[in-house]
N, CA, C and O atoms as CSV, one atom per row, in Angstrom:
chain,resi,resn,atom,element,x,y,z
A,1,UNK,N,N,39.180,14.944,29.188
A,1,UNK,CA,C,39.310,13.522,29.478
A,1,UNK,C,C,39.578,13.300,30.962
A,1,UNK,O,O,38.998,12.408,31.580
A,2,UNK,N,N,40.457,14.114,31.523
A,2,UNK,CA,C,40.738,13.965,32.954
A,2,UNK,C,C,39.506,14.297,33.783
A,2,UNK,O,O,39.220,13.617,34.769
A,3,UNK,N,N,38.775,15.336,33.391
A,3,UNK,CA,C,37.589,15.732,34.154
A,3,UNK,C,C,36.524,14.638,34.145
A,3,UNK,O,O,35.862,14.411,35.158
A,4,UNK,N,N,36.357,13.970,33.029
A,4,UNK,CA,C,35.344,12.905,32.969
A,4,UNK,C,C,35.914,11.551,33.378
A,4,UNK,O,O,35.159,10.593,33.546
A,5,UNK,N,N,37.237,11.455,33.542
A,5,UNK,CA,C,37.863,10.227,34.009
A,5,UNK,C,C,37.981,9.138,32.972
A,5,UNK,O,O,38.115,7.964,33.317
A,6,UNK,N,N,37.933,9.510,31.698
A,6,UNK,CA,C,38.109,8.511,30.638
A,6,UNK,C,C,38.502,9.187,29.337
A,6,UNK,O,O,38.220,10.363,29.108
A,7,UNK,N,N,39.156,8.413,28.500
A,7,UNK,CA,C,39.553,8.889,27.184
A,7,UNK,C,C,40.541,7.924,26.576
A,7,UNK,O,O,41.047,7.026,27.248
A,8,UNK,N,N,40.809,8.114,25.315
A,8,UNK,CA,C,41.748,7.236,24.608
A,8,UNK,C,C,42.583,8.080,23.662
A,8,UNK,O,O,42.051,8.819,22.834
A,9,UNK,N,N,43.888,7.962,23.795
A,9,UNK,CA,C,44.821,8.633,22.904
A,9,UNK,C,C,45.534,7.575,22.074
A,9,UNK,O,O,46.134,6.649,22.620
A,10,UNK,N,N,45.468,7.715,20.759
A,10,UNK,CA,C,46.203,6.854,19.844
A,10,UNK,C,C,47.223,7.709,19.128
A,10,UNK,O,O,46.871,8.639,18.403
A,11,UNK,N,N,48.482,7.394,19.333
A,11,UNK,CA,C,49.574,8.129,18.705
A,11,UNK,C,C,50.147,7.250,17.598
A,11,UNK,O,O,50.443,6.076,17.824
A,12,UNK,N,N,50.302,7.808,16.417
A,12,UNK,CA,C,50.946,7.064,15.334
A,12,UNK,C,C,52.390,7.504,15.240
A,12,UNK,O,O,52.685,8.675,15.001
A,13,UNK,N,N,53.278,6.563,15.428
A,13,UNK,CA,C,54.712,6.820,15.317
A,13,UNK,C,C,55.215,6.002,14.123
A,13,UNK,O,O,54.781,6.223,12.992
A,14,UNK,N,N,56.111,5.078,14.367
A,14,UNK,CA,C,56.688,4.259,13.301
A,14,UNK,C,C,57.561,3.194,13.934
A,14,UNK,O,O,58.075,3.375,15.038
A,15,UNK,N,N,57.726,2.073,13.227
A,15,UNK,CA,C,58.684,1.073,13.681
A,15,UNK,C,C,60.088,1.676,13.733
A,15,UNK,O,O,60.943,1.198,14.479
A,16,UNK,N,N,60.323,2.710,12.953
A,16,UNK,CA,C,61.623,3.393,12.990
A,16,UNK,C,C,61.906,3.975,14.368
A,16,UNK,O,O,63.068,4.122,14.745
A,17,UNK,N,N,60.879,4.302,15.117
A,17,UNK,CA,C,61.065,4.815,16.468
A,17,UNK,C,C,61.493,3.740,17.449
A,17,UNK,O,O,62.087,4.040,18.484
A,18,UNK,N,N,61.197,2.499,17.133
A,18,UNK,CA,C,61.599,1.367,17.970
A,18,UNK,C,C,62.922,0.757,17.514
A,18,UNK,O,O,63.697,0.244,18.322
A,19,UNK,N,N,63.163,0.822,16.221
A,19,UNK,CA,C,64.303,0.116,15.647
A,19,UNK,C,C,65.385,1.094,15.199
A,19,UNK,O,O,66.364,1.303,15.916
A,20,UNK,N,N,65.222,1.682,14.044
A,20,UNK,CA,C,66.167,2.669,13.516
A,20,UNK,C,C,65.604,3.216,12.219
A,20,UNK,O,O,64.790,2.567,11.562
A,21,UNK,N,N,66.033,4.393,11.857
A,21,UNK,CA,C,65.701,4.980,10.567
A,21,UNK,C,C,66.990,5.079,9.785
A,21,UNK,O,O,67.900,5.809,10.175
A,22,UNK,N,N,67.079,4.356,8.690
A,22,UNK,CA,C,68.347,4.273,7.963
A,22,UNK,C,C,68.622,5.454,7.058
A,22,UNK,O,O,69.781,5.736,6.755
A,23,UNK,N,N,67.599,6.146,6.623
A,23,UNK,CA,C,67.831,7.155,5.598
A,23,UNK,C,C,67.461,8.572,6.022
A,23,UNK,O,O,67.599,9.507,5.233
A,24,UNK,N,N,66.987,8.744,7.271
A,24,UNK,CA,C,66.587,10.076,7.718
A,24,UNK,C,C,66.729,10.189,9.231
A,24,UNK,O,O,65.918,9.655,9.987
A,25,UNK,N,N,67.753,10.879,9.651
A,25,UNK,CA,C,67.955,11.082,11.081
A,25,UNK,C,C,66.784,11.832,11.723
A,25,UNK,O,O,66.311,11.400,12.773
A,26,UNK,N,N,66.291,12.941,11.139
A,26,UNK,CA,C,65.163,13.633,11.779
A,26,UNK,C,C,63.928,12.739,11.921
A,26,UNK,O,O,63.230,12.818,12.931
A,27,UNK,N,N,63.652,11.901,10.939
A,27,UNK,CA,C,62.495,11.013,11.012
A,27,UNK,C,C,62.639,10.059,12.195
A,27,UNK,O,O,61.719,9.932,13.004
A,28,UNK,N,N,63.773,9.398,12.300
A,28,UNK,CA,C,63.995,8.445,13.387
A,28,UNK,C,C,63.931,9.095,14.756
A,28,UNK,O,O,63.343,8.540,15.685
A,29,UNK,N,N,64.529,10.259,14.884
A,29,UNK,CA,C,64.551,10.968,16.169
A,29,UNK,C,C,63.145,11.377,16.582
A,29,UNK,O,O,62.773,11.207,17.743
A,30,UNK,N,N,62.352,11.916,15.651
A,30,UNK,CA,C,61.004,12.350,16.006
A,30,UNK,C,C,60.094,11.160,16.308
A,30,UNK,O,O,59.197,11.275,17.143
A,31,UNK,N,N,60.304,10.032,15.651
A,31,UNK,CA,C,59.484,8.846,15.936
A,31,UNK,C,C,59.847,8.257,17.296
A,31,UNK,O,O,58.966,7.766,18.002
A,32,UNK,N,N,61.117,8.294,17.675
A,32,UNK,CA,C,61.508,7.908,19.033
A,32,UNK,C,C,60.831,8.821,20.044
A,32,UNK,O,O,60.340,8.358,21.074
A,33,UNK,N,N,60.806,10.104,19.754
A,33,UNK,CA,C,60.177,11.066,20.665
A,33,UNK,C,C,58.667,10.821,20.774
A,33,UNK,O,O,58.094,10.951,21.856
A,34,UNK,N,N,58.032,10.472,19.668
A,34,UNK,CA,C,56.581,10.207,19.702
A,34,UNK,C,C,56.274,9.007,20.591
A,34,UNK,O,O,55.275,9.007,21.311
A,35,UNK,N,N,57.115,7.999,20.544
A,35,UNK,CA,C,56.920,6.827,21.404
A,35,UNK,C,C,57.156,7.199,22.864
A,35,UNK,O,O,56.403,6.784,23.745
A,36,UNK,N,N,58.202,7.980,23.114
A,36,UNK,CA,C,58.478,8.420,24.487
A,36,UNK,C,C,57.319,9.260,25.034
A,36,UNK,O,O,56.968,9.134,26.208
A,37,UNK,N,N,56.728,10.106,24.206
A,37,UNK,CA,C,55.578,10.901,24.628
A,37,UNK,C,C,54.405,9.991,25.004
A,37,UNK,O,O,53.767,10.190,26.038
A,38,UNK,N,N,54.127,8.999,24.167
A,38,UNK,CA,C,53.027,8.067,24.463
A,38,UNK,C,C,53.292,7.310,25.758
A,38,UNK,O,O,52.378,7.106,26.557
A,39,UNK,N,N,54.541,6.890,25.972
A,39,UNK,CA,C,54.891,6.204,27.227
A,39,UNK,C,C,54.651,7.120,28.415
A,39,UNK,O,O,54.084,6.701,29.425
A,40,UNK,N,N,55.079,8.363,28.297
A,40,UNK,CA,C,54.897,9.327,29.385
A,40,UNK,C,C,53.410,9.490,29.712
A,40,UNK,O,O,53.013,9.451,30.877
A,41,UNK,N,N,52.595,9.673,28.672
A,41,UNK,CA,C,51.159,9.847,28.886
A,41,UNK,C,C,50.534,8.613,29.530
A,41,UNK,O,O,49.683,8.734,30.411
A,42,UNK,N,N,50.955,7.421,29.091
A,42,UNK,CA,C,50.423,6.182,29.665
A,42,UNK,C,C,50.804,6.049,31.134
A,42,UNK,O,O,50.006,5.585,31.948
A,43,UNK,N,N,52.019,6.455,31.468
A,43,UNK,CA,C,52.467,6.377,32.867
A,43,UNK,C,C,51.732,7.425,33.716
A,43,UNK,O,O,51.215,7.114,34.789
A,44,UNK,N,N,51.695,8.654,33.226
A,44,UNK,CA,C,51.114,9.743,34.010
A,44,UNK,C,C,49.604,9.642,34.175
A,44,UNK,O,O,49.068,10.017,35.219
A,45,UNK,N,N,48.910,9.138,33.152
A,45,UNK,CA,C,47.454,9.221,33.162
A,45,UNK,C,C,46.734,7.879,33.054
A,45,UNK,O,O,45.504,7.837,33.087
A,46,UNK,N,N,47.476,6.792,32.926
A,46,UNK,CA,C,46.853,5.484,32.776
A,46,UNK,C,C,45.984,5.085,33.945
A,46,UNK,O,O,44.974,4.407,33.758
A,47,UNK,N,N,46.351,5.489,35.144
A,47,UNK,CA,C,45.544,5.150,36.322
A,47,UNK,C,C,44.466,6.201,36.601
A,47,UNK,O,O,43.809,6.167,37.641
A,48,UNK,N,N,44.293,7.135,35.661
A,48,UNK,CA,C,43.247,8.163,35.795
A,48,UNK,C,C,42.216,8.035,34.675
A,48,UNK,O,O,41.472,8.974,34.390
A,49,UNK,N,N,42.184,6.847,34.040
A,49,UNK,CA,C,41.167,6.574,33.036
A,49,UNK,C,C,41.548,6.901,31.601
A,49,UNK,O,O,40.752,6.693,30.686
A,50,UNK,N,N,42.750,7.408,31.398
A,50,UNK,CA,C,43.188,7.755,30.049
A,50,UNK,C,C,43.995,6.584,29.491
A,50,UNK,O,O,45.070,6.256,29.994
A,51,UNK,N,N,43.464,5.972,28.461
A,51,UNK,CA,C,44.162,4.861,27.825
A,51,UNK,C,C,45.001,5.408,26.682
A,51,UNK,O,O,44.606,6.359,26.008
A,52,UNK,N,N,46.154,4.803,26.471
A,52,UNK,CA,C,47.087,5.281,25.454
A,52,UNK,C,C,47.618,4.092,24.669
A,52,UNK,O,O,47.991,3.065,25.236
A,53,UNK,N,N,47.644,4.255,23.363
A,53,UNK,CA,C,48.288,3.281,22.481
A,53,UNK,C,C,49.181,4.035,21.505
A,53,UNK,O,O,48.940,5.206,21.209
A,54,UNK,N,N,50.203,3.365,21.011
A,54,UNK,CA,C,51.062,3.953,19.995
A,54,UNK,C,C,51.219,2.934,18.863
A,54,UNK,O,O,51.618,1.791,19.081
A,55,UNK,N,N,50.896,3.380,17.664
A,55,UNK,CA,C,50.994,2.555,16.466
A,55,UNK,C,C,52.374,2.735,15.858
A,55,UNK,O,O,52.812,3.855,15.596
A,56,UNK,N,N,53.059,1.603,15.635
A,56,UNK,CA,C,54.412,1.641,15.078
A,56,UNK,C,C,54.509,0.734,13.851
A,56,UNK,O,O,55.095,-0.347,13.918
A,57,UNK,N,N,53.936,1.173,12.739
A,57,UNK,CA,C,53.982,0.340,11.544
A,57,UNK,C,C,55.304,0.465,10.807
A,57,UNK,O,O,56.069,1.407,11.016
A,58,UNK,N,N,55.552,-0.499,9.945
A,58,UNK,CA,C,56.588,-0.320,8.934
A,58,UNK,C,C,55.870,0.367,7.770
A,58,UNK,O,O,55.128,1.320,8.013
A,59,UNK,N,N,56.047,-0.055,6.551
A,59,UNK,CA,C,55.493,0.665,5.415
A,59,UNK,C,C,53.991,0.409,5.233
A,59,UNK,O,O,53.524,-0.730,5.250
A,60,UNK,N,N,53.258,1.512,5.059
A,60,UNK,CA,C,51.821,1.473,4.775
A,60,UNK,C,C,51.610,2.292,3.503
A,60,UNK,O,O,52.173,3.376,3.354
A,61,UNK,N,N,50.799,1.767,2.593
A,61,UNK,CA,C,50.541,2.440,1.316
A,61,UNK,C,C,49.682,3.673,1.540
A,61,UNK,O,O,48.472,3.568,1.738
A,62,UNK,N,N,50.306,4.835,1.508
A,62,UNK,CA,C,49.593,6.105,1.667
A,62,UNK,C,C,50.108,7.084,0.626
A,62,UNK,O,O,50.970,6.744,-0.184
A,63,UNK,N,N,49.589,8.274,0.650
A,63,UNK,CA,C,50.058,9.319,-0.249
A,63,UNK,C,C,51.499,9.715,-0.001
A,63,UNK,O,O,52.134,10.326,-0.860
A,64,UNK,N,N,52.025,9.370,1.176
A,64,UNK,CA,C,53.426,9.683,1.496
A,64,UNK,C,C,54.385,8.594,1.027
A,64,UNK,O,O,55.599,8.800,1.028
A,65,UNK,N,N,53.855,7.440,0.625
A,65,UNK,CA,C,54.706,6.340,0.191
A,65,UNK,C,C,55.328,6.709,-1.148
A,65,UNK,O,O,54.626,6.992,-2.118
A,66,UNK,N,N,56.649,6.702,-1.184
A,66,UNK,CA,C,57.358,7.084,-2.400
A,66,UNK,C,C,58.065,5.879,-3.008
A,66,UNK,O,O,58.430,4.947,-2.291
A,67,UNK,N,N,58.262,5.889,-4.325
A,67,UNK,CA,C,58.993,4.786,-4.951
A,67,UNK,C,C,60.474,4.848,-4.586
A,67,UNK,O,O,60.968,5.864,-4.097
A,68,UNK,N,N,61.158,3.757,-4.832
A,68,UNK,CA,C,62.595,3.715,-4.578
A,68,UNK,C,C,62.924,2.821,-3.413
A,68,UNK,O,O,62.033,2.261,-2.775
A,69,UNK,N,N,64.211,2.685,-3.135
A,69,UNK,CA,C,64.641,1.789,-2.052
A,69,UNK,C,C,64.176,2.291,-0.692
A,69,UNK,O,O,64.145,3.492,-0.423
A,70,UNK,N,N,63.814,1.330,0.160
A,70,UNK,CA,C,63.337,1.690,1.499
A,70,UNK,C,C,63.478,0.509,2.437
A,70,UNK,O,O,63.009,-0.589,2.138
A,71,UNK,N,N,64.122,0.732,3.568
A,71,UNK,CA,C,64.229,-0.313,4.585
A,71,UNK,C,C,62.855,-0.657,5.147
A,71,UNK,O,O,62.621,-1.802,5.534
A,72,UNK,N,N,61.946,0.306,5.200
A,72,UNK,CA,C,60.609,0.075,5.763
A,72,UNK,C,C,59.818,-0.941,4.955
A,72,UNK,O,O,58.912,-1.582,5.489
A,73,UNK,N,N,60.145,-1.100,3.672
A,73,UNK,CA,C,59.392,-2.019,2.819
A,73,UNK,C,C,59.968,-3.434,2.791
A,73,UNK,O,O,59.459,-4.282,2.059
A,74,UNK,N,N,60.995,-3.704,3.553
A,74,UNK,CA,C,61.622,-5.029,3.561
A,74,UNK,C,C,60.604,-6.125,3.868
A,74,UNK,O,O,60.663,-7.206,3.282
A,75,UNK,N,N,59.682,-5.858,4.772
A,75,UNK,CA,C,58.683,-6.852,5.177
A,75,UNK,C,C,57.328,-6.635,4.501
A,75,UNK,O,O,56.321,-7.190,4.942
A,76,UNK,N,N,57.298,-5.846,3.454
A,76,UNK,CA,C,56.078,-5.632,2.707
A,76,UNK,C,C,55.388,-4.329,3.058
A,76,UNK,O,O,55.659,-3.712,4.088
A,77,UNK,N,N,54.491,-3.929,2.176
A,77,UNK,CA,C,53.715,-2.700,2.340
A,77,UNK,C,C,52.277,-3.105,2.634
A,77,UNK,O,O,51.668,-3.853,1.871
A,78,UNK,N,N,51.743,-2.612,3.734
A,78,UNK,CA,C,50.365,-2.936,4.113
A,78,UNK,C,C,49.405,-1.875,3.585
A,78,UNK,O,O,49.774,-0.717,3.385
A,79,UNK,N,N,48.184,-2.296,3.368
A,79,UNK,CA,C,47.130,-1.363,2.980
A,79,UNK,C,C,46.539,-0.724,4.236
A,79,UNK,O,O,46.486,-1.366,5.285
A,80,UNK,N,N,46.098,0.521,4.144
A,80,UNK,CA,C,45.532,1.202,5.320
A,80,UNK,C,C,44.402,0.421,5.993
A,80,UNK,O,O,44.312,0.416,7.221
A,81,UNK,N,N,43.553,-0.228,5.229
A,81,UNK,CA,C,42.435,-0.978,5.832
A,81,UNK,C,C,42.937,-2.132,6.690
A,81,UNK,O,O,42.341,-2.448,7.720
A,82,UNK,N,N,44.043,-2.766,6.266
A,82,UNK,CA,C,44.633,-3.850,7.073
A,82,UNK,C,C,45.136,-3.305,8.402
A,82,UNK,O,O,44.897,-3.892,9.457
A,83,UNK,N,N,45.826,-2.188,8.341
A,83,UNK,CA,C,46.361,-1.568,9.553
A,83,UNK,C,C,45.217,-1.114,10.464
A,83,UNK,O,O,45.297,-1.267,11.683
A,84,UNK,N,N,44.170,-0.564,9.885
A,84,UNK,CA,C,43.015,-0.111,10.682
A,84,UNK,C,C,42.399,-1.267,11.463
A,84,UNK,O,O,42.039,-1.100,12.628
A,85,UNK,N,N,42.272,-2.429,10.839
A,85,UNK,CA,C,41.712,-3.590,11.547
A,85,UNK,C,C,42.606,-3.977,12.740
A,85,UNK,O,O,42.107,-4.300,13.818
A,86,UNK,N,N,43.899,-3.939,12.536
A,86,UNK,CA,C,44.843,-4.266,13.612
A,86,UNK,C,C,44.718,-3.252,14.742
A,86,UNK,O,O,44.710,-3.624,15.916
A,87,UNK,N,N,44.622,-1.978,14.393
A,87,UNK,CA,C,44.516,-0.905,15.392
A,87,UNK,C,C,43.238,-1.053,16.211
A,87,UNK,O,O,43.271,-0.939,17.436
A,88,UNK,N,N,42.129,-1.302,15.553
A,88,UNK,CA,C,40.854,-1.433,16.270
A,88,UNK,C,C,40.906,-2.595,17.260
A,88,UNK,O,O,40.463,-2.460,18.401
A,89,UNK,N,N,41.443,-3.727,16.830
A,89,UNK,CA,C,41.551,-4.885,17.733
A,89,UNK,C,C,42.469,-4.570,18.906
A,89,UNK,O,O,42.170,-4.944,20.041
A,90,UNK,N,N,43.579,-3.890,18.650
A,90,UNK,CA,C,44.521,-3.559,19.721
A,90,UNK,C,C,43.916,-2.562,20.706
A,90,UNK,O,O,44.140,-2.671,21.912
A,91,UNK,N,N,43.156,-1.600,20.207
A,91,UNK,CA,C,42.511,-0.637,21.096
A,91,UNK,C,C,41.439,-1.316,21.939
A,91,UNK,O,O,41.290,-1.003,23.120
A,92,UNK,N,N,40.693,-2.241,21.345
A,92,UNK,CA,C,39.702,-2.980,22.126
A,92,UNK,C,C,40.370,-3.766,23.247
A,92,UNK,O,O,39.801,-3.915,24.329
A,93,UNK,N,N,41.586,-4.274,22.991
A,93,UNK,CA,C,42.341,-5.016,24.005
A,93,UNK,C,C,43.135,-4.069,24.916
A,93,UNK,O,O,43.768,-4.512,25.875
A,94,UNK,N,N,43.097,-2.775,24.614
A,94,UNK,CA,C,43.832,-1.743,25.350
A,94,UNK,C,C,45.333,-2.044,25.414
A,94,UNK,O,O,45.962,-1.885,26.460
A,95,UNK,N,N,45.893,-2.478,24.289
A,95,UNK,CA,C,47.339,-2.700,24.191
A,95,UNK,C,C,48.049,-1.387,23.934
A,95,UNK,O,O,47.611,-0.586,23.108
A,96,UNK,N,N,49.130,-1.170,24.630
A,96,UNK,CA,C,49.894,0.065,24.440
A,96,UNK,C,C,50.582,0.071,23.077
A,96,UNK,O,O,50.380,0.994,22.288
A,97,UNK,N,N,51.382,-0.935,22.799
A,97,UNK,CA,C,52.195,-0.975,21.583
A,97,UNK,C,C,51.445,-1.742,20.498
A,97,UNK,O,O,51.098,-2.910,20.673
A,98,UNK,N,N,51.199,-1.069,19.374
A,98,UNK,CA,C,50.499,-1.687,18.257
A,98,UNK,C,C,51.478,-1.824,17.098
A,98,UNK,O,O,51.957,-0.835,16.543
A,99,UNK,N,N,51.762,-3.072,16.747
A,99,UNK,CA,C,52.680,-3.364,15.648
A,99,UNK,C,C,51.902,-4.004,14.512
A,99,UNK,O,O,51.348,-5.091,14.672
A,100,UNK,N,N,51.857,-3.341,13.370
A,100,UNK,CA,C,51.127,-3.892,12.231
A,100,UNK,C,C,51.923,-4.991,11.540
A,100,UNK,O,O,51.342,-5.933,11.000
A,101,UNK,N,N,53.212,-4.882,11.554
A,101,UNK,CA,C,54.088,-5.879,10.939
A,101,UNK,C,C,54.649,-6.770,12.052
A,101,UNK,O,O,55.390,-6.304,12.916
A,102,UNK,N,N,54.287,-8.052,12.020
A,102,UNK,CA,C,54.655,-8.990,13.093
A,102,UNK,C,C,56.163,-9.090,13.316
A,102,UNK,O,O,56.603,-9.344,14.437
A,103,UNK,N,N,56.950,-8.897,12.274
A,103,UNK,CA,C,58.400,-9.053,12.375
A,103,UNK,C,C,59.035,-8.044,13.322
A,103,UNK,O,O,60.131,-8.282,13.829
A,104,UNK,N,N,58.371,-6.933,13.565
A,104,UNK,CA,C,58.951,-5.878,14.404
A,104,UNK,C,C,59.212,-6.384,15.823
A,104,UNK,O,O,60.188,-5.972,16.449
A,105,UNK,N,N,58.367,-7.257,16.333
A,105,UNK,CA,C,58.595,-7.824,17.673
A,105,UNK,C,C,59.925,-8.558,17.716
A,105,UNK,O,O,60.709,-8.378,18.648
A,106,UNK,N,N,60.179,-9.379,16.718
A,106,UNK,CA,C,61.449,-10.117,16.654
A,106,UNK,C,C,62.625,-9.157,16.523
A,106,UNK,O,O,63.655,-9.351,17.168
A,107,UNK,N,N,62.485,-8.129,15.701
A,107,UNK,CA,C,63.574,-7.154,15.535
A,107,UNK,C,C,63.868,-6.428,16.849
A,107,UNK,O,O,65.029,-6.193,17.184
A,108,UNK,N,N,62.816,-6.074,17.592
A,108,UNK,CA,C,63.019,-5.410,18.884
A,108,UNK,C,C,63.775,-6.322,19.847
A,108,UNK,O,O,64.643,-5.860,20.587
A,109,UNK,N,N,63.449,-7.616,19.840
A,109,UNK,CA,C,64.138,-8.576,20.708
A,109,UNK,C,C,65.597,-8.698,20.318
A,109,UNK,O,O,66.470,-8.749,21.184
A,110,UNK,N,N,65.869,-8.747,19.030
A,110,UNK,CA,C,67.273,-8.807,18.563
A,110,UNK,C,C,68.033,-7.569,18.993
A,110,UNK,O,O,69.164,-7.665,19.471
A,111,UNK,N,N,67.425,-6.418,18.827
A,111,UNK,CA,C,68.078,-5.161,19.205
A,111,UNK,C,C,68.380,-5.133,20.696
A,111,UNK,O,O,69.464,-4.720,21.107
A,112,UNK,N,N,67.417,-5.573,21.507
A,112,UNK,CA,C,67.601,-5.562,22.964
A,112,UNK,C,C,68.639,-6.578,23.423
A,112,UNK,O,O,69.339,-6.341,24.408
A,113,UNK,N,N,68.748,-7.700,22.728
A,113,UNK,CA,C,69.661,-8.752,23.185
A,113,UNK,C,C,71.121,-8.438,22.893
A,113,UNK,O,O,72.000,-8.879,23.634
A,114,UNK,N,N,71.401,-7.689,21.834
A,114,UNK,CA,C,72.782,-7.326,21.518
A,114,UNK,C,C,72.798,-6.079,20.650
A,114,UNK,O,O,72.700,-6.159,19.425
A,115,UNK,N,N,72.922,-4.940,21.287
A,115,UNK,CA,C,72.892,-3.666,20.565
A,115,UNK,C,C,74.024,-3.574,19.540
A,115,UNK,O,O,73.810,-3.071,18.437
A,116,UNK,N,N,75.215,-4.047,19.882
A,116,UNK,CA,C,76.336,-3.974,18.939
A,116,UNK,C,C,76.076,-4.830,17.699
A,116,UNK,O,O,76.347,-4.409,16.575
A,117,UNK,N,N,75.551,-6.031,17.916
A,117,UNK,CA,C,75.238,-6.909,16.776
A,117,UNK,C,C,74.134,-6.281,15.935
A,117,UNK,O,O,74.186,-6.324,14.706
A,118,UNK,N,N,73.139,-5.702,16.592
A,118,UNK,CA,C,72.043,-5.032,15.894
A,118,UNK,C,C,72.574,-3.906,15.003
A,118,UNK,O,O,72.197,-3.804,13.836
A,119,UNK,N,N,73.439,-3.070,15.552
A,119,UNK,CA,C,73.977,-1.944,14.791
A,119,UNK,C,C,74.767,-2.426,13.576
A,119,UNK,O,O,74.660,-1.849,12.494
A,120,UNK,N,N,75.555,-3.478,13.754
A,120,UNK,CA,C,76.306,-4.032,12.624
A,120,UNK,C,C,75.354,-4.564,11.550
A,120,UNK,O,O,75.582,-4.363,10.357
A,121,UNK,N,N,74.309,-5.230,11.973
A,121,UNK,CA,C,73.321,-5.740,11.026
A,121,UNK,C,C,72.597,-4.619,10.299
A,121,UNK,O,O,72.305,-4.743,9.109
A,122,UNK,N,N,72.306,-3.535,10.990
A,122,UNK,CA,C,71.645,-2.404,10.358
A,122,UNK,C,C,72.563,-1.731,9.337
A,122,UNK,O,O,72.094,-1.239,8.311
A,123,UNK,N,N,73.871,-1.708,9.615
A,123,UNK,CA,C,74.800,-1.172,8.623
A,123,UNK,C,C,74.806,-2.038,7.371
A,123,UNK,O,O,74.853,-1.524,6.253
A,124,UNK,N,N,74.756,-3.368,7.565
A,124,UNK,CA,C,74.698,-4.268,6.399
A,124,UNK,C,C,73.404,-4.053,5.619
A,124,UNK,O,O,73.421,-4.025,4.388
A,125,UNK,N,N,72.276,-3.900,6.328
A,125,UNK,CA,C,71.006,-3.657,5.664
A,125,UNK,C,C,71.047,-2.332,4.910
A,125,UNK,O,O,70.580,-2.247,3.775
A,126,UNK,N,N,71.597,-1.311,5.533
A,126,UNK,CA,C,71.734,-0.004,4.877
A,126,UNK,C,C,72.497,-0.138,3.569
A,126,UNK,O,O,72.078,0.391,2.539
A,127,UNK,N,N,73.624,-0.852,3.614
A,127,UNK,CA,C,74.448,-1.023,2.417
A,127,UNK,C,C,73.711,-1.819,1.343
A,127,UNK,O,O,73.834,-1.525,0.154
A,128,UNK,N,N,72.955,-2.816,1.756
A,128,UNK,CA,C,72.205,-3.645,0.807
A,128,UNK,C,C,71.122,-2.823,0.113
A,128,UNK,O,O,70.922,-2.950,-1.095
A,129,UNK,N,N,70.436,-1.996,0.861
A,129,UNK,CA,C,69.314,-1.235,0.307
A,129,UNK,C,C,69.758,0.032,-0.403
A,129,UNK,O,O,69.276,0.331,-1.495
A,130,UNK,N,N,70.660,0.769,0.197
A,130,UNK,CA,C,71.017,2.088,-0.300
A,130,UNK,C,C,72.405,2.149,-0.943
A,130,UNK,O,O,72.793,3.192,-1.468
A,131,UNK,N,N,73.152,1.052,-0.909
A,131,UNK,CA,C,74.505,1.031,-1.455
A,131,UNK,C,C,75.526,1.225,-0.363
A,131,UNK,O,O,75.261,1.868,0.653
A,132,UNK,N,N,76.696,0.662,-0.585
A,132,UNK,CA,C,77.771,0.731,0.411
A,132,UNK,C,C,78.166,2.173,0.673
A,132,UNK,O,O,78.275,2.984,-0.247
A,133,UNK,N,N,78.377,2.477,1.944
A,133,UNK,CA,C,78.791,3.819,2.355
A,133,UNK,C,C,80.304,3.924,2.284
A,133,UNK,O,O,81.022,2.976,2.602
A,134,UNK,N,N,80.768,5.066,1.871
A,134,UNK,CA,C,82.216,5.304,1.797
A,134,UNK,C,C,82.667,6.093,3.018
A,134,UNK,O,O,81.973,6.990,3.495
A,135,UNK,N,N,83.834,5.739,3.506
A,135,UNK,CA,C,84.410,6.467,4.637
A,135,UNK,C,C,84.848,7.842,4.157
A,135,UNK,O,O,85.246,8.016,3.005
A,136,UNK,N,N,84.769,8.808,5.054
A,136,UNK,CA,C,85.314,10.103,4.685
A,136,UNK,C,C,84.441,11.161,5.009
A,136,UNK,O,O,84.759,12.323,4.759
């Protein structure tokens, strides 16, 4: 890609990488890292013809989707074809951040405006979805 001066990298991460992962620390940490990697690539190579986007969906109906409580499903589960249409439009517009669930933009703004309030709200959401946590 560098030799020909063009290319496109699409990295699939998760909204959990932007917001939080309530039920899996390794999942949240690796999704944060995937977003950081995409940012690095966009900064390092964006002016050399390499376009980069990162997809950060909430829940998408795939073979990995499991039954049971899930914070990712709070705003609904999208079908892969719906997400694909969003991705194609975003790549045509060369947008870096691709959010399939519109609510994620609002959640990111809330998180940025008051991290302490965000964390308290996420604890309440965790308790609502997965049950109250006990100290100890």
